[in-house]
C-alpha positions in Angstrom: 10.0 16.4 -8.9 9.0 14.5 -12.0 5.3 13.5 -12.2 3.8 11.2 -14.6 0.2 12.2 -15.4 -1.9 9.4 -17.1 -5.4 10.3 -17.9 -7.3 10.4 -21.2 -9.2 13.6 -20.3 -7.0 16.1 -22.4 -8.6 19.2 -21.0 -8.2 18.0 -17.4 -4.5 17.1 -17.9 -3.7 20.3 -19.5 -5.1 22.3 -16.6 -3.4 19.9 -14.0 0.0 20.0 -16.0 0.0 23.7 -15.8 -0.8 23.9 -12.1 1.9 21.2 -11.3 4.4 23.1 -13.3 3.6 26.3 -11.5 4.6 24.3 -8.3 8.1 23.6 -9.8 7.2 20.0 -11.0 8.2 18.4 -14.3 5.3 16.8 -15.7 5.2 13.9 -18.3 1.7 13.3 -20.0 0.1 10.2 -21.2 -3.3 9.8 -22.6 -3.5 6.2 -23.0 -2.2 3.1 -21.0 0.3 2.0 -23.4 1.9 5.7 -23.4 1.7 5.6 -19.5 3.7 2.4 -19.2 6.3 3.4 -22.0 6.8 6.8 -20.2 7.0 5.0 -16.7 9.8 2.6 -17.7 11.8 5.1 -19.7 11.5 8.1 -17.5 11.3 6.6 -14.1 9.1 9.4 -12.6 8.9 10.2 -8.9 5.2 10.0 -8.6 2.4 8.6 -10.9 -1.1 10.0 -11.1 -3.2 7.4 -12.8 -6.8 7.4 -14.0 -8.5 4.1 -13.8 -10.6 4.7 -16.8 -7.8 5.2 -19.3 -7.5 2.7 -22.4 -7.0 0.4 -23.9 -6.4 -1.3 -20.7 -7.6 0.2 -17.5 -5.5 1.7 -14.8 -5.8 -1.2 -12.5 -3.8 -3.2 -15.1 -1.3 -0.3 -15.4 -0.8 -0.2 -11.4 -0.2 -4.1 -11.5 2.4 -3.9 -14.1 4.1 -0.9 -12.5 4.0 -2.9 -9.0 5.8 -5.8 -10.6 9.0 -3.9 -10.7 8.8 -0.6 -8.6 7.6 0.9 -5.4 7.2 4.4 -7.1 4.4 6.4 -5.2 1.3 6.0 -7.3 -2.1 7.9 -6.8 -5.2 6.8 -8.4 -7.1 10.0 -9.5 -10.5 8.9 -10.8 -14.3 9.7 -11.0 -14.9 6.3 -9.6 -15.9 6.5 -6.1 -17.1 3.1 -5.2 -15.6 1.1 -2.3 -15.0 -1.9 -4.6 -12.8 0.4 -6.8 -10.9 1.9 -4.0 -10.2 -1.5 -2.3 -9.0 -2.9 -5.7 -6.7 0.0 -6.3 -5.1 -0.5 -2.8 -4.9 -4.1 -3.2 -3.1 -3.8 -6.3 -0.5 -1.4 -4.6 -1.7 2.2 -5.1 -0.6 4.5 -2.4 -3.7 6.8 -2.4 -7.0 7.4 -4.1 -8.6 10.8 -5.1 -11.9 11.3 -6.6 -12.9 13.6 -9.2 -13.7 16.4 -9.0 -10.9 17.5 -6.6 -9.3 20.6 -5.6 -5.7 21.2 -6.9 -4.6 21.9 -3.3 -5.8 18.6 -2.1 -3.9 16.7 -4.9 -0.8 18.7 -4.1 -1.2 17.6 -0.4 -1.7 14.0 -1.4 1.4 14.0 -3.6 3.3 15.5 -0.6 2.1 12.7 1.6 3.0 9.8 -0.4 6.4 11.2 -1.3 7.2 11.8 2.4 6.2 8.3 3.1 8.5 6.9 0.3 11.2 8.9 1.5 11.2 8.2 5.1 13.9 5.9 6.4 12.9 2.3 6.1 13.5 0.0 9.1 16.4 -2.4 8.7 16.6 -6.1 9.9 14.2 -8.8 10.0 11.0 -9.4 11.8 10.2 -13.1 12.5 7.5 -15.1 14.3 7.7 -18.8 14.2 7.8 -19.9 10.5 7.0 -16.3 9.3 9.8 -14.0 8.3 9.7 -10.6 6.9 13.0 -8.8 5.7 12.5 -5.0 5.8 15.6 -4.4 3.7 14.8 -6.8 0.8 11.1 -6.8 1.0 11.1 -10.6 1.0 8.4 -12.4 3.1 8.6 -16.1 3.5 6.7 -18.8 5.5 8.6 -22.0 6.5 11.3 -20.9 3.8 8.4 -20.5 1.0 8.3 -17.1 -0.6 4.9 -15.3 -0.1 3.9 -12.5 -2.5 2.3 -9.6 -1.0 0.8 -6.2 -2.2 2.6 -3.2 -0.9 -0.1 -2.5 1.6 -0.2 -6.1 2.8 3.5 -5.9 3.4 3.2 -2.8 5.5 0.3 -4.1 7.5 2.4 -7.5 8.2 5.3 -5.4 9.2 3.3 -3.4 11.8 1.6 -6.7 13.0 5.2 -8.4 13.3 6.6 -5.4 15.0 3.9 -5.7 17.6 4.4 -9.6 17.8 2.1 -10.9 20.4 0.7 -7.6 21.3 -2.2 -5.6 19.9 -1.7 -3.4 16.8 -4.7 -1.0 17.1 -6.8 -0.2 14.2 -5.7 3.4 14.4 -2.1 2.1 14.3 -2.6 -0.1 11.4 -4.3 2.6 9.5 -1.6 5.3 10.2 1.1 2.9 9.3 -0.3 1.3 6.0 -1.9 4.4 4.4 0.0 7.6 3.7 -3.0 9.9 4.1 -6.6 9.7 5.6 -7.8 7.3 2.7 -7.5 4.4 5.1 -10.8 2.9 6.0 -11.7 0.4 8.5 -13.6 -1.8 5.9 -10.7 -1.5 3.5 -8.5 -2.6 6.3 -10.6 -5.7 7.0 -10.5 -6.7 3.5 -6.7 -6.4 3.4 -6.3 -8.5 6.8 -8.6 -11.1 5.2 -6.3 -11.2 2.0 -3.2 -11.4 4.2 -4.5 -14.4 6.3 -5.4 -16.3 3.3 -2.0 -15.8 1.7 -0.1 -16.7 4.9 -2.0 -19.7 5.7 -1.7 -21.1 2.2 2.0 -21.5 3.1 1.4 -23.0 6.6 -0.9 -25.0 9.0 -3.9 -23.1 9.8 -2.8 -22.7 13.5 0.9 -21.9 12.5 0.2 -18.3 12.0 -2.8 -16.5 13.4 -3.9 -12.9 12.9 -6.4 -12.4 15.7 -9.3 -10.1 15.6 -9.3 -8.3 19.2 -12.8 -6.7 19.1 -12.9 -2.9 19.6 -9.2 -2.7 19.7 -7.3 -4.1 16.5 -5.4 -7.2 15.5 -2.7 -9.3 16.9 -0.2 -11.8 15.3 0.7 -14.9 17.2 1.9 -18.3 16.4 0.0 -21.5 17.2 2.2 -22.1 20.5 2.1 -18.5 21.4 -1.6 -18.6 21.4 -1.9 -21.3 23.8 0.3 -19.4 26.3 -1.2 -15.9 25.7 -4.0 -14.9 28.3 -4.3 -11.2 27.5 -3.8 -8.6 25.0 -1.1 -5.8 25.4 -1.6 -2.8 23.3 1.8 -0.9 22.3 3.8 1.0 19.6 5.5 -0.7 17.0 9.0 -1.8 17.7 11.6 -3.4 15.5 12.4 -7.0 16.2 15.7 -8.4 14.9 16.2 -12.1 14.2 
């Protein structure tokens, strides 16, 4: 596997590069953001390990630019441990978040987790509820025919909610489905659900698409007309709905 390691700490990258190569991986090093982007687009790595504090632009901006064109697994590896930084990384499309100092074995497990998720067979077909449509094959999301741009995590959360259309998707199910490791957090989930609601309702009437909070259980997606006819929540496992 080809891994792009982007960090301005030369001593740390040297040690990490050696350890990764001993595991049989090929490693491309970048010590600033411009190198990281140049190597990413020229080498097309299988995984990106990215520090937030890399210059001259930060890792958040590098992540944003990568996500404009690619779903390559990307792990933020940083000394920053604030909830805000973690939420920002996930919002921009990072797949995982590892704080320094870390054990090398932990890093290897995280790399394995994100690559297994990326290689898993993606569901096919379309998921639809009222004016909302998500195409799992193309990654397109639309409301009343208008395209909606979502982050990778928002897309996966919506995919899970639509697969449970009119039924409750539990918090545990949403965390398991959207995050490739145990870095999913209830507060981070709430933040992403809030962003998702805002993006969907920007393209529809307030009551056309509803992501309801079911206290103590999880969330349920219904349309306005369905909400009027729904009297109780049904908890279940995600299932694919075809249009």
